[in-house]
C-alpha positions as protocol buffer text, in pm:
chain_id: "A"
residue {
  index: 1
  type: MET
  ca { x: -7291 y: -7860 z: 309 }
}
residue {
  index: 2
  type: ALA
  ca { x: -7364 y: -7918 z: 720 }
}
residue {
  index: 3
  type: LEU
  ca { x: -7205 y: -8206 z: 688 }
}
residue {
  index: 4
  type: ARG
  ca { x: -6893 y: -8113 z: 564 }
}
residue {
  index: 5
  type: TRP
  ca { x: -6911 y: -7809 z: 815 }
}
residue {
  index: 6
  type: ARG
  ca { x: -6946 y: -8122 z: 1136 }
}
residue {
  index: 7
  type: ARG
  ca { x: -6630 y: -8286 z: 969 }
}
residue {
  index: 8
  type: PHE
  ca { x: -6470 y: -7909 z: 985 }
}
residue {
  index: 9
  type: ASN
  ca { x: -6579 y: -7859 z: 1364 }
}
residue {
  index: 10
  type: ARG
  ca { x: -6443 y: -8243 z: 1433 }
}
residue {
  index: 11
  type: LEU
  ca { x: -6104 y: -8171 z: 1279 }
}
residue {
  index: 12
  type: MET
  ca { x: -6054 y: -7898 z: 1492 }
}
residue {
  index: 13
  type: VAL
  ca { x: -6180 y: -8030 z: 1849 }
}
residue {
  index: 14
  type: LEU
  ca { x: -5911 y: -8338 z: 1708 }
}
residue {
  index: 15
  type: VAL
  ca { x: -5646 y: -8053 z: 1612 }
}
residue {
  index: 16
  type: ALA
  ca { x: -5705 y: -7943 z: 2024 }
}
residue {
  index: 17
  type: ALA
  ca { x: -5720 y: -8229 z: 2168 }
}
residue {
  index: 18
  type: VAL
  ca { x: -5330 y: -8308 z: 2035 }
}
residue {
  index: 19
  type: ALA
  ca { x: -5187 y: -7979 z: 2056 }
}
residue {
  index: 20
  type: LEU
  ca { x: -5333 y: -8004 z: 2492 }
}
residue {
  index: 21
  type: GLY
  ca { x: -5234 y: -8341 z: 2524 }
}
residue {
  index: 22
  type: ALA
  ca { x: -4897 y: -8291 z: 2394 }
}
residue {
  index: 23
  type: ALA
  ca { x: -4837 y: -8018 z: 2636 }
}
residue {
  index: 24
  type: ALA
  ca { x: -4931 y: -8180 z: 2948 }
}
residue {
  index: 25
  type: ALA
  ca { x: -4693 y: -8410 z: 2828 }
}
residue {
  index: 26
  type: TRP
  ca { x: -4397 y: -8153 z: 2781 }
}
residue {
  index: 27
  type: PRO
  ca { x: -4387 y: -7947 z: 3110 }
}
residue {
  index: 28
  type: ALA
  ca { x: -4327 y: -7598 z: 3057 }
}
residue {
  index: 29
  type: ALA
  ca { x: -3977 y: -7416 z: 3163 }
}
residue {
  index: 30
  type: ALA
  ca { x: -3959 y: -7082 z: 3199 }
}
residue {
  index: 31
  type: SER
  ca { x: -3675 y: -6869 z: 3101 }
}
residue {
  index: 32
  type: SER
  ca { x: -3579 y: -6529 z: 3192 }
}
residue {
  index: 33
  type: LEU
  ca { x: -3455 y: -6177 z: 3168 }
}
residue {
  index: 34
  type: TRP
  ca { x: -3184 y: -6213 z: 3450 }
}
residue {
  index: 35
  type: THR
  ca { x: -2924 y: -6451 z: 3430 }
}
residue {
  index: 36
  type: GLY
  ca { x: -2702 y: -6305 z: 3673 }
}
residue {
  index: 37
  type: ALA
  ca { x: -2615 y: -6561 z: 4004 }
}
residue {
  index: 38
  type: GLY
  ca { x: -2803 y: -6498 z: 4267 }
}
residue {
  index: 39
  type: SER
  ca { x: -3106 y: -6261 z: 4341 }
}
residue {
  index: 40
  type: LEU
  ca { x: -3089 y: -5950 z: 4097 }
}
residue {
  index: 41
  type: TYR
  ca { x: -3185 y: -5759 z: 4506 }
}
residue {
  index: 42
  type: ALA
  ca { x: -2965 y: -5968 z: 4715 }
}
residue {
  index: 43
  type: ASP
  ca { x: -2640 y: -5821 z: 4909 }
}
residue {
  index: 44
  type: ASN
  ca { x: -2315 y: -5904 z: 4757 }
}
residue {
  index: 45
  type: LYS
  ca { x: -2135 y: -5825 z: 5038 }
}
residue {
  index: 46
  type: ALA
  ca { x: -1904 y: -5944 z: 5247 }
}
residue {
  index: 47
  type: ARG
  ca { x: -2003 y: -6198 z: 5520 }
}
residue {
  index: 48
  type: GLN
  ca { x: -1871 y: -6523 z: 5586 }
}
residue {
  index: 49
  type: VAL
  ca { x: -1569 y: -6699 z: 5610 }
}
residue {
  index: 50
  type: GLY
  ca { x: -1418 y: -6789 z: 5272 }
}
residue {
  index: 51
  type: ASP
  ca { x: -1610 y: -6453 z: 5085 }
}
residue {
  index: 52
  type: LEU
  ca { x: -1396 y: -6249 z: 4967 }
}
residue {
  index: 53
  type: VAL
  ca { x: -1363 y: -5848 z: 4987 }
}
residue {
  index: 54
  type: THR
  ca { x: -1173 y: -5575 z: 4825 }
}
residue {
  index: 55
  type: ILE
  ca { x: -934 y: -5370 z: 4974 }
}
residue {
  index: 56
  type: ILE
  ca { x: -883 y: -4992 z: 4863 }
}
residue {
  index: 57
  type: ILE
  ca { x: -492 y: -4926 z: 4994 }
}
residue {
  index: 58
  type: VAL
  ca { x: -442 y: -4564 z: 5012 }
}
residue {
  index: 59
  type: GLU
  ca { x: -246 y: -4483 z: 5309 }
}
residue {
  index: 60
  type: ARG
  ca { x: 21 y: -4189 z: 5344 }
}
residue {
  index: 61
  type: THR
  ca { x: 248 y: -4168 z: 5604 }
}
residue {
  index: 62
  type: GLN
  ca { x: 519 y: -3865 z: 5807 }
}
residue {
  index: 63
  type: ALA
  ca { x: 721 y: -3866 z: 6062 }
}
residue {
  index: 64
  type: THR
  ca { x: 959 y: -3604 z: 6162 }
}
residue {
  index: 65
  type: SER
  ca { x: 1177 y: -3631 z: 6478 }
}
residue {
  index: 66
  type: THR
  ca { x: 1380 y: -3308 z: 6616 }
}
residue {
  index: 67
  type: ALA
  ca { x: 1621 y: -3361 z: 6907 }
}
residue {
  index: 68
  type: GLN
  ca { x: 1825 y: -3038 z: 7067 }
}
residue {
  index: 69
  type: THR
  ca { x: 2095 y: -3094 z: 7343 }
}
residue {
  index: 70
  type: GLN
  ca { x: 2270 y: -2842 z: 7530 }
}
residue {
  index: 71
  type: THR
  ca { x: 2522 y: -2923 z: 7821 }
}
residue {
  index: 72
  type: GLY
  ca { x: 2736 y: -2642 z: 7966 }
}
residue {
  index: 73
  type: GLN
  ca { x: 2966 y: -2679 z: 8273 }
}
residue {
  index: 74
  type: ASP
  ca { x: 3165 y: -2333 z: 8481 }
}
residue {
  index: 75
  type: THR
  ca { x: 3472 y: -2506 z: 8680 }
}
residue {
  index: 76
  type: SER
  ca { x: 3719 y: -2234 z: 8849 }
}
residue {
  index: 77
  type: VAL
  ca { x: 3967 y: -2307 z: 9155 }
}
residue {
  index: 78
  type: ASN
  ca { x: 4172 y: -1991 z: 9380 }
}
residue {
  index: 79
  type: PHE
  ca { x: 4498 y: -2072 z: 9525 }
}
residue {
  index: 80
  type: GLY
  ca { x: 4599 y: -1821 z: 9791 }
}
residue {
  index: 81
  type: PRO
  ca { x: 5016 y: -1711 z: 9864 }
}
residue {
  index: 82
  type: VAL
  ca { x: 5199 y: -1937 z: 10057 }
}
residue {
  index: 83
  type: LEU
  ca { x: 5385 y: -1742 z: 10321 }
}
residue {
  index: 84
  type: TRP
  ca { x: 5657 y: -1841 z: 10546 }
}
residue {
  index: 85
  type: ASN
  ca { x: 5712 y: -1678 z: 10868 }
}
residue {
  index: 86
  type: SER
  ca { x: 5387 y: -1414 z: 10737 }
}
residue {
  index: 87
  type: VAL
  ca { x: 5648 y: -1334 z: 10433 }
}
residue {
  index: 88
  type: PRO
  ca { x: 5402 y: -1471 z: 10039 }
}
residue {
  index: 89
  type: ILE
  ca { x: 5740 y: -1687 z: 9880 }
}
residue {
  index: 90
  type: VAL
  ca { x: 5472 y: -1803 z: 9678 }
}
residue {
  index: 91
  type: PRO
  ca { x: 5173 y: -1514 z: 9527 }
}
residue {
  index: 92
  type: GLY
  ca { x: 4799 y: -1657 z: 9476 }
}
residue {
  index: 93
  type: PHE
  ca { x: 4725 y: -1716 z: 9164 }
}
residue {
  index: 94
  type: GLY
  ca { x: 4378 y: -1949 z: 9059 }
}
residue {
  index: 95
  type: LEU
  ca { x: 4257 y: -2170 z: 8717 }
}
residue {
  index: 96
  type: SER
  ca { x: 3901 y: -2114 z: 8606 }
}
residue {
  index: 97
  type: GLY
  ca { x: 3738 y: -2290 z: 8304 }
}
residue {
  index: 98
  type: ASN
  ca { x: 3422 y: -2380 z: 8154 }
}
residue {
  index: 99
  type: ASP
  ca { x: 3292 y: -2636 z: 7874 }
}
residue {
  index: 100
  type: ASN
  ca { x: 2990 y: -2639 z: 7653 }
}
residue {
  index: 101
  type: PHE
  ca { x: 2840 y: -2892 z: 7453 }
}
residue {
  index: 102
  type: ARG
  ca { x: 2544 y: -2810 z: 7151 }
}
residue {
  index: 103
  type: ALA
  ca { x: 2410 y: -3079 z: 6941 }
}
residue {
  index: 104
  type: GLY
  ca { x: 2123 y: -3043 z: 6699 }
}
residue {
  index: 105
  type: GLY
  ca { x: 1937 y: -3251 z: 6472 }
}
residue {
  index: 106
  type: SER
  ca { x: 1577 y: -3392 z: 6310 }
}
residue {
  index: 107
  type: THR
  ca { x: 1489 y: -3669 z: 6072 }
}
residue {
  index: 108
  type: THR
  ca { x: 1195 y: -3683 z: 5839 }
}
residue {
  index: 109
  type: ARG
  ca { x: 1035 y: -3992 z: 5684 }
}
residue {
  index: 110
  type: GLY
  ca { x: 751 y: -4046 z: 5487 }
}
residue {
  index: 111
  type: GLY
  ca { x: 585 y: -4328 z: 5240 }
}
residue {
  index: 112
  type: SER
  ca { x: 327 y: -4353 z: 5048 }
}
residue {
  index: 113
  type: LEU
  ca { x: 140 y: -4650 z: 4906 }
}
residue {
  index: 114
  type: ASN
  ca { x: -184 y: -4679 z: 4649 }
}
residue {
  index: 115
  type: ALA
  ca { x: -320 y: -5024 z: 4569 }
}
residue {
  index: 116
  type: ARG
  ca { x: -627 y: -5214 z: 4501 }
}
residue {
  index: 117
  type: MET
  ca { x: -619 y: -5573 z: 4576 }
}
residue {
  index: 118
  type: THR
  ca { x: -897 y: -5896 z: 4708 }
}
residue {
  index: 119
  type: ALA
  ca { x: -847 y: -6067 z: 5036 }
}
residue {
  index: 120
  type: LYS
  ca { x: -1010 y: -6295 z: 5226 }
}
residue {
  index: 121
  type: VAL
  ca { x: -1237 y: -6360 z: 5452 }
}
residue {
  index: 122
  type: VAL
  ca { x: -1104 y: -6621 z: 5783 }
}
residue {
  index: 123
  type: GLU
  ca { x: -1309 y: -6497 z: 6071 }
}
residue {
  index: 124
  type: VAL
  ca { x: -1590 y: -6430 z: 6178 }
}
residue {
  index: 125
  type: LEU
  ca { x: -1579 y: -6285 z: 6562 }
}
residue {
  index: 126
  type: PRO
  ca { x: -1860 y: -6302 z: 6776 }
}
residue {
  index: 127
  type: ASN
  ca { x: -1988 y: -5950 z: 6724 }
}
residue {
  index: 128
  type: GLY
  ca { x: -2000 y: -5946 z: 6363 }
}
residue {
  index: 129
  type: ASN
  ca { x: -1674 y: -5816 z: 6246 }
}
residue {
  index: 130
  type: LEU
  ca { x: -1481 y: -5969 z: 5978 }
}
residue {
  index: 131
  type: VAL
  ca { x: -1087 y: -6100 z: 6012 }
}
residue {
  index: 132
  type: ILE
  ca { x: -902 y: -6060 z: 5618 }
}
residue {
  index: 133
  type: GLU
  ca { x: -602 y: -6165 z: 5497 }
}
residue {
  index: 134
  type: GLY
  ca { x: -496 y: -6108 z: 5152 }
}
residue {
  index: 135
  type: ARG
  ca { x: -181 y: -6113 z: 4961 }
}
residue {
  index: 136
  type: GLN
  ca { x: -89 y: -6041 z: 4594 }
}
residue {
  index: 137
  type: THR
  ca { x: 233 y: -6091 z: 4406 }
}
residue {
  index: 138
  type: ILE
  ca { x: 346 y: -5930 z: 4116 }
}
residue {
  index: 139
  type: ILE
  ca { x: 648 y: -6062 z: 3884 }
}
residue {
  index: 140
  type: VAL
  ca { x: 761 y: -5853 z: 3556 }
}
residue {
  index: 141
  type: ASN
  ca { x: 1109 y: -5871 z: 3401 }
}
residue {
  index: 142
  type: ASP
  ca { x: 1236 y: -6094 z: 3690 }
}
residue {
  index: 143
  type: GLU
  ca { x: 1098 y: -5836 z: 3977 }
}
residue {
  index: 144
  type: GLU
  ca { x: 862 y: -5993 z: 4220 }
}
residue {
  index: 145
  type: GLN
  ca { x: 625 y: -5779 z: 4393 }
}
residue {
  index: 146
  type: VAL
  ca { x: 454 y: -5860 z: 4730 }
}
residue {
  index: 147
  type: ILE
  ca { x: 189 y: -5697 z: 4898 }
}
residue {
  index: 148
  type: VAL
  ca { x: 61 y: -5832 z: 5247 }
}
residue {
  index: 149
  type: VAL
  ca { x: -263 y: -5697 z: 5387 }
}
residue {
  index: 150
  type: SER
  ca { x: -447 y: -5827 z: 5737 }
}
residue {
  index: 151
  type: GLY
  ca { x: -660 y: -5667 z: 5937 }
}
residue {
  index: 152
  type: THR
  ca { x: -1048 y: -5692 z: 6079 }
}
residue {
  index: 153
  type: ILE
  ca { x: -1319 y: -5469 z: 5913 }
}
residue {
  index: 154
  type: ARG
  ca { x: -1688 y: -5416 z: 5989 }
}
residue {
  index: 155
  type: PRO
  ca { x: -1923 y: -5507 z: 5753 }
}
residue {
  index: 156
  type: GLN
  ca { x: -2086 y: -5191 z: 5769 }
}
residue {
  index: 157
  type: ASP
  ca { x: -1845 y: -5038 z: 5628 }
}
residue {
  index: 158
  type: ILE
  ca { x: -1811 y: -5215 z: 5300 }
}
residue {
  index: 159
  type: ALA
  ca { x: -1925 y: -4998 z: 5041 }
}
residue {
  index: 160
  type: PRO
  ca { x: -2221 y: -5159 z: 4801 }
}
residue {
  index: 161
  type: ASP
  ca { x: -1940 y: -5243 z: 4573 }
}
residue {
  index: 162
  type: ASN
  ca { x: -1768 y: -5458 z: 4840 }
}
residue {
  index: 163
  type: THR
  ca { x: -1489 y: -5233 z: 4870 }
}
residue {
  index: 164
  type: VAL
  ca { x: -1344 y: -5108 z: 5185 }
}
residue {
  index: 165
  type: LEU
  ca { x: -1058 y: -4813 z: 5228 }
}
residue {
  index: 166
  type: SER
  ca { x: -743 y: -4964 z: 5427 }
}
residue {
  index: 167
  type: THR
  ca { x: -814 y: -4666 z: 5634 }
}
residue {
  index: 168
  type: TYR
  ca { x: -1129 y: -4879 z: 5760 }
}
residue {
  index: 169
  type: VAL
  ca { x: -937 y: -5193 z: 5854 }
}
residue {
  index: 170
  type: ALA
  ca { x: -845 y: -5251 z: 6200 }
}
residue {
  index: 171
  type: ASP
  ca { x: -499 y: -5407 z: 6315 }
}
residue {
  index: 172
  type: ALA
  ca { x: -397 y: -5327 z: 6013 }
}
residue {
  index: 173
  type: THR
  ca { x: -72 y: -5486 z: 5891 }
}
residue {
  index: 174
  type: ILE
  ca { x: 31 y: -5394 z: 5555 }
}
residue {
  index: 175
  type: SER
  ca { x: 332 y: -5534 z: 5385 }
}
residue {
  index: 176
  type: TYR
  ca { x: 508 y: -5419 z: 5073 }
}
residue {
  index: 177
  type: HIS
  ca { x: 839 y: -5533 z: 4970 }
}
residue {
  index: 178
  type: GLY
  ca { x: 1003 y: -5635 z: 4649 }
}
residue {
  index: 179
  type: ALA
  ca { x: 1301 y: -5920 z: 4538 }
}
residue {
  index: 180
  type: GLY
  ca { x: 1541 y: -5914 z: 4229 }
}
residue {
  index: 181
  type: THR
  ca { x: 1819 y: -5720 z: 4123 }
}
residue {
  index: 182
  type: ILE
  ca { x: 1626 y: -5371 z: 4162 }
}
residue {
  index: 183
  type: GLY
  ca { x: 1571 y: -5477 z: 4565 }
}
residue {
  index: 184
  type: ASP
  ca { x: 1930 y: -5642 z: 4584 }
}
residue {
  index: 185
  type: LYS
  ca { x: 2086 y: -5323 z: 4471 }
}
residue {
  index: 186
  type: GLN
  ca { x: 1864 y: -5151 z: 4785 }
}
residue {
  index: 187
  type: GLU
  ca { x: 2051 y: -5369 z: 5010 }
}
residue {
  index: 188
  type: PRO
  ca { x: 2419 y: -5249 z: 5102 }
}
residue {
  index: 189
  type: GLY
  ca { x: 2676 y: -5429 z: 5025 }
}
residue {
  index: 190
  type: LEU
  ca { x: 2900 y: -5742 z: 5248 }
}
residue {
  index: 191
  type: LEU
  ca { x: 3185 y: -5462 z: 5290 }
}
residue {
  index: 192
  type: THR
  ca { x: 2976 y: -5225 z: 5342 }
}
residue {
  index: 193
  type: ARG
  ca { x: 2752 y: -5405 z: 5646 }
}
residue {
  index: 194
  type: LEU
  ca { x: 3121 y: -5564 z: 5796 }
}
residue {
  index: 195
  type: PHE
  ca { x: 3240 y: -5174 z: 5843 }
}
residue {
  index: 196
  type: ASN
  ca { x: 2929 y: -5089 z: 6028 }
}
residue {
  index: 197
  type: TRP
  ca { x: 2963 y: -5348 z: 6252 }
}
residue {
  index: 198
  type: LEU
  ca { x: 3295 y: -5282 z: 6339 }
}
residue {
  index: 199
  type: PHE
  ca { x: 3266 y: -4904 z: 6391 }
}
């Protein structure tokens, strides 16, 4: 019985040694539940050239111009009688007239643009501000709509989700134009433009 017990102990020691040797031969590989790129605690805001930032365009413009003009002029001329030997041969007469002009007008223009697009950081200024440029082209049924945005933003104005409102873009240039059948119909025809140029 004691002999069998000693053999069992030796077998267990041999198995443990083989297991330890195999563990030493194969390096352990740690696995993580976090599979996303970058650190779990990293700040994903745009901060250097090449980074992307989402611009939320919320623009509304309203302009009103009013003009009033009024001018007036009164003129009068009087002539005395023409005398000959102290006898009036032509009686006196007078002329008077007035000229009045009054005009007024007003113009009101407004527009709004709501969009969401991503721009790229093209330059980091010495003070840390970011120069961005972005272009978005949408083509639907041969109608092409293009939005172009450029300007300068401050890093502190970028929200935690890496978005910034267009109202926070300094020196902003936001253009929106379309090309296609509908866009062509918005332009006056050749004859209309010719008459407008002549008259």
